[in-house]
N, CA and C of each residue as an Amber inpcrd file, in Angstrom:
protein
   276
 107.4300000 -57.7230000  72.9310000 106.6830000 -57.5230000  73.9130000
 106.9720000 -59.0170000  74.8430000 105.9300000 -59.7720000  74.9520000
 105.9000000 -61.2420000  75.6550000 106.3410000 -62.1730000  74.8020000
 107.2360000 -63.2840000  74.8680000 107.5590000 -64.0060000  73.9140000
 106.1150000 -65.0840000  74.1260000 105.9690000 -65.7140000  72.8890000
 104.8100000 -67.0480000  72.7280000 105.2800000 -68.1210000  73.8180000
 106.4710000 -68.3380000  74.2280000 107.1020000 -69.3690000  75.4010000
 106.4590000 -68.8460000  76.4090000 106.4590000 -67.8800000  76.7230000
 106.4120000 -67.3350000  77.9860000 104.8170000 -67.2490000  78.4650000
 104.0830000 -66.6580000  77.5530000 102.4950000 -66.5470000  77.2520000
 101.8510000 -68.1860000  77.3450000 102.4620000 -69.2010000  76.8920000
 102.2860000 -70.3750000  76.9420000 102.2340000 -70.7710000  78.4980000
 102.9070000 -70.5060000  79.3040000 103.0950000 -71.0750000  80.7130000
 102.9660000 -70.2270000  81.7200000 102.5480000 -68.9930000  81.3930000
 101.9060000 -68.1330000  82.5470000 100.3800000 -68.4150000  82.6580000
  99.8320000 -68.6940000  83.7600000  98.1840000 -68.7390000  84.3240000
  97.9760000 -67.5480000  85.0850000  96.5010000 -67.6390000  85.5490000
  96.2380000 -66.4980000  86.6830000  96.4260000 -67.0760000  88.0560000
  97.1930000 -66.3110000  88.8390000  97.6840000 -66.8130000  89.8510000
  96.4050000 -66.9290000  90.8390000  95.0040000 -66.6240000  90.5840000
  93.9800000 -66.5940000  91.2930000  93.0910000 -68.2140000  91.0030000
  93.0250000 -68.5600000  89.7780000  92.3330000 -69.6330000  89.2940000
  93.0220000 -70.3210000  88.1430000  94.1310000 -70.3090000  87.8260000
  94.7310000 -71.0450000  87.1590000  94.5580000 -71.1720000  85.6430000
  93.7240000 -70.4920000  85.3480000  93.4740000 -70.5080000  83.8830000
  94.3900000 -69.7350000  82.9390000  94.2210000 -69.8050000  81.7250000
  95.0680000 -69.2990000  80.5690000  94.6400000 -67.6450000  80.5800000
  95.8160000 -67.2390000  80.0990000  96.1290000 -65.8420000  79.7430000
  96.0850000 -65.5490000  78.7090000  95.7150000 -64.3240000  77.6260000
  96.1250000 -64.1270000  76.3940000  96.1430000 -62.4560000  76.7240000
  97.0570000 -61.9850000  75.7610000  97.3400000 -60.7280000  75.7130000
  95.9220000 -59.6300000  75.1760000  95.8660000 -58.8160000  75.9950000
  94.9910000 -57.7350000  75.9080000  94.9820000 -56.9940000  74.3670000
  93.9100000 -56.6820000  73.6060000  94.3150000 -56.2700000  72.4470000
  94.5180000 -54.7270000  72.5850000  95.0090000 -53.8100000  71.5780000
  94.9850000 -52.5390000  71.6410000  93.9240000 -51.6600000  72.0040000
  92.6010000 -52.1290000  71.7550000  91.7930000 -51.4060000  71.9600000
  91.1480000 -51.4990000  73.6660000  91.2730000 -52.6710000  74.1350000
  91.3870000 -52.3620000  75.6190000  92.2940000 -51.8270000  76.4500000
  93.4240000 -51.7690000  75.9950000  94.6960000 -51.1850000  76.6480000
  94.4990000 -49.6330000  76.6240000  94.3420000 -49.2110000  75.2150000
  93.6510000 -47.8420000  74.9540000  92.7340000 -47.3710000  75.8410000
  91.6640000 -47.9420000  76.0320000  90.2670000 -47.6490000  76.8100000
  91.1010000 -47.7490000  78.4540000  91.8150000 -48.6820000  78.9330000
  92.1550000 -48.4600000  80.2830000  93.0760000 -47.2670000  80.4990000
  93.9060000 -47.0080000  79.1840000  94.8800000 -45.5990000  79.6070000
  94.1330000 -44.4960000  79.3800000  93.1840000 -44.4380000  78.8790000
  92.0530000 -43.3210000  79.0790000  91.5910000 -43.0630000  80.3460000
  91.1880000 -44.2820000  80.8430000  90.7640000 -44.0920000  82.2590000
  91.6950000 -43.6440000  83.4340000  92.8260000 -44.3460000  83.1260000
  93.9310000 -43.6100000  83.6790000  94.3140000 -42.6180000  83.8340000
  94.2320000 -41.8490000  82.3630000  94.5060000 -40.5290000  82.1580000
  93.3750000 -39.5060000  82.9900000  92.3760000 -40.1000000  83.1810000
  90.9160000 -39.6440000  83.7750000  91.1540000 -39.6420000  85.0790000
  92.1010000 -40.6860000  85.6810000  92.0310000 -40.5300000  87.2790000
  90.6940000 -41.5800000  87.7880000  90.3560000 -42.4160000  86.7510000
  89.2370000 -43.2990000  87.3550000  89.6040000 -44.9380000  87.3360000
  90.5960000 -45.1230000  87.1580000  90.7740000 -46.6500000  87.3620000
  91.6090000 -46.9240000  88.3890000  91.1770000 -47.9150000  89.0460000
  91.9340000 -48.4870000  90.3250000  92.1140000 -50.0230000  90.0220000
  93.1500000 -50.3230000  90.7250000  93.3060000 -51.9390000  90.9700000
  92.5120000 -52.7890000  92.0140000  92.6230000 -53.8590000  92.0500000
  91.9850000 -54.4690000  92.8820000  92.2970000 -54.3630000  94.6090000
  93.5510000 -53.8540000  94.5880000  93.8310000 -53.3920000  95.6680000
  93.1760000 -51.7790000  96.5410000  92.4320000 -51.1110000  95.4640000
  91.8980000 -50.1830000  95.8680000  92.5690000 -48.9510000  95.3700000
  93.7770000 -48.9900000  94.8410000  94.6510000 -48.0070000  94.4380000
  94.4490000 -47.4470000  93.2620000  94.4820000 -46.2110000  92.9210000
  94.3450000 -45.4440000  91.4580000  95.8040000 -45.8950000  90.6430000
  95.6170000 -46.2570000  89.3500000  96.6930000 -46.6230000  88.6390000
  97.1780000 -45.3160000  87.8450000  98.3350000 -44.6920000  88.2150000
  98.7650000 -43.6000000  87.8880000  99.6370000 -43.6510000  86.5730000
 100.3090000 -44.7560000  85.9900000 101.0280000 -44.8330000  85.0650000
 100.3810000 -45.5420000  83.5290000 100.3680000 -45.2140000  82.4990000
  99.6940000 -46.0090000  81.6030000 100.3990000 -47.2790000  81.2880000
  99.5190000 -48.4090000  81.0330000  99.8160000 -49.5240000  80.7710000
 100.6680000 -49.9080000  79.4820000 101.5180000 -50.6460000  79.4530000
 102.2400000 -51.0130000  78.1150000 101.2670000 -52.1840000  77.3500000
 100.5770000 -53.0070000  77.9890000  99.8830000 -54.1730000  77.7110000
  99.1390000 -54.6190000  79.0490000  98.8040000 -55.7970000  78.7390000
  97.9620000 -56.2840000  79.9010000  97.7520000 -58.0060000  79.1540000
  97.5970000 -58.8890000  80.1940000  97.2060000 -60.2830000  80.0640000
  95.5860000 -60.2010000  80.6760000  95.0430000 -60.7460000  79.7580000
  93.4670000 -61.2820000  80.2300000  93.3290000 -62.7290000  80.5670000
  92.6540000 -62.6840000  81.6370000  92.4210000 -64.0350000  82.1730000
  91.0570000 -64.5940000  81.1860000  91.2750000 -65.8280000  81.2740000
  90.4520000 -66.8010000  80.2660000  88.9230000 -66.4010000  80.0700000
  88.3090000 -65.9050000  81.3500000  86.8860000 -65.4850000  81.3680000
  86.7300000 -63.9920000  80.9080000  87.6610000 -63.4700000  80.7850000
  87.7640000 -61.7650000  80.1530000  87.4170000 -61.1410000  81.2220000
  87.3320000 -61.6390000  82.8350000  87.0170000 -60.6120000  84.0700000
  88.3210000 -59.9020000  84.4900000  89.4020000 -60.3410000  84.5490000
  90.5230000 -59.8100000  84.9580000  91.9050000 -59.5500000  83.9280000
  92.4920000 -58.4050000  84.2370000  93.7060000 -58.1960000  83.6410000
  94.8470000 -57.8030000  84.1170000  95.8780000 -58.5480000  84.4570000
  97.2340000 -58.3900000  84.9080000  97.9510000 -57.3050000  83.8560000
  98.3160000 -56.3560000  84.7860000  99.0480000 -55.2170000  83.8510000
 100.3120000 -55.8880000  83.3200000 101.0250000 -55.1280000  82.2280000
 102.4750000 -55.2980000  81.6440000 103.1460000 -54.0040000  81.8430000
 104.0600000 -53.7720000  82.7650000 104.6600000 -52.6410000  82.8490000
 106.1750000 -52.8830000  82.7610000 106.8350000 -52.1710000  81.8510000
 108.0710000 -52.0780000  81.2270000 108.3730000 -53.5990000  81.0340000
 107.2680000 -54.0550000  80.0890000 107.5110000 -55.3690000  79.4840000
 107.6550000 -56.4810000  80.4940000 107.2330000 -56.2340000  81.3300000
 107.0550000 -57.3330000  82.7220000 105.5470000 -57.5490000  83.0180000
 105.0840000 -58.8880000  83.0590000 103.5770000 -59.0800000  83.5890000
 103.8180000 -58.8710000  85.1540000 102.7750000 -58.0100000  85.6490000
 102.5230000 -58.0970000  87.0680000 101.5920000 -59.0910000  87.6310000
 101.8500000 -59.9590000  87.9800000 101.0360000 -61.2720000  88.4140000
 100.8400000 -61.2410000  89.7730000 100.4380000 -60.0220000  90.3330000
 100.0400000 -59.7010000  91.5430000  98.3110000 -59.4660000  91.6120000
  97.6810000 -60.5050000  92.6450000  96.4460000 -60.2710000  92.7270000
  95.6560000 -58.6440000  93.0800000  96.4950000 -58.1140000  93.9330000
  95.8280000 -56.8770000  94.3780000  96.3400000 -55.5090000  93.1790000
  96.9620000 -56.0460000  92.2280000  97.6720000 -55.1440000  91.1700000
  96.6390000 -55.2440000  89.9570000  96.0230000 -56.5490000  89.9540000
  94.8430000 -56.8520000  88.8220000  93.8470000 -55.8860000  88.4540000
  93.2520000 -55.7970000  87.5050000  92.0310000 -54.6060000  87.2630000
  91.0690000 -55.3180000  86.9730000  89.9780000 -55.3210000  87.6270000
  88.5570000 -55.8360000  87.3970000  87.8480000 -55.2610000  86.3680000
  87.9400000 -56.1870000  85.0110000  87.3550000 -55.7700000  83.9070000
  85.8960000 -55.5360000  83.9530000  85.0040000 -56.4240000  85.0810000
  83.5630000 -56.2290000  84.9470000  83.3530000 -55.0470000  85.0040000
  83.9400000 -54.0550000  85.8830000  83.6200000 -52.6970000  86.4550000
  83.6390000 -51.8880000  85.2570000  84.3580000 -52.2480000  84.3450000
  84.3200000 -51.3650000  83.1740000  83.0620000 -51.6500000  81.7790000
  82.5080000 -50.8450000  81.3160000  81.7220000 -51.0810000  80.2360000
  82.2750000 -51.7940000  79.1100000  81.8770000 -52.9800000  78.9490000
  82.5370000 -53.9580000  77.8630000  82.3500000 -53.2050000  76.2970000
  80.9430000 -52.4260000  76.2880000  80.7270000 -51.9650000  74.9930000
  81.4070000 -50.8960000  74.6740000  81.8670000 -50.2570000  75.4870000
  83.0880000 -48.8730000  75.2270000  84.0650000 -49.6420000  74.6040000
  84.7950000 -50.8620000  74.6430000  85.8130000 -51.1010000  74.1540000
  85.9920000 -52.5480000  73.1740000  84.6260000 -53.2120000  73.1610000
  84.4740000 -54.2870000  72.6380000  83.4740000 -54.5110000  71.7710000
  83.4490000 -54.6500000  70.8710000  82.3830000 -55.0180000  69.2680000
  81.6580000 -56.0780000  69.8680000  81.7340000 -57.2110000  70.3590000
  80.9230000 -58.1530000  70.8980000  79.6700000 -57.7100000  71.4340000
């Protein structure tokens, strides 16, 4: 997927904080929402294809999708995680 070296240098284009790989439970939850047609990105567009993975901003509020093993670091393509029920995918 993404090499550690690349992950070490990538930062959020909005606030320049660190990013980490999204866990499998979050990606599965997002892909379920995509399948149901209920997930949109910041640009307001419905996401139509399942995610390969994602990079989560340090504060846990935003995910940048990984498509075909390439991180999509565009603000309008980001997914707001605040709108998703955290309890549905996170034990914390």
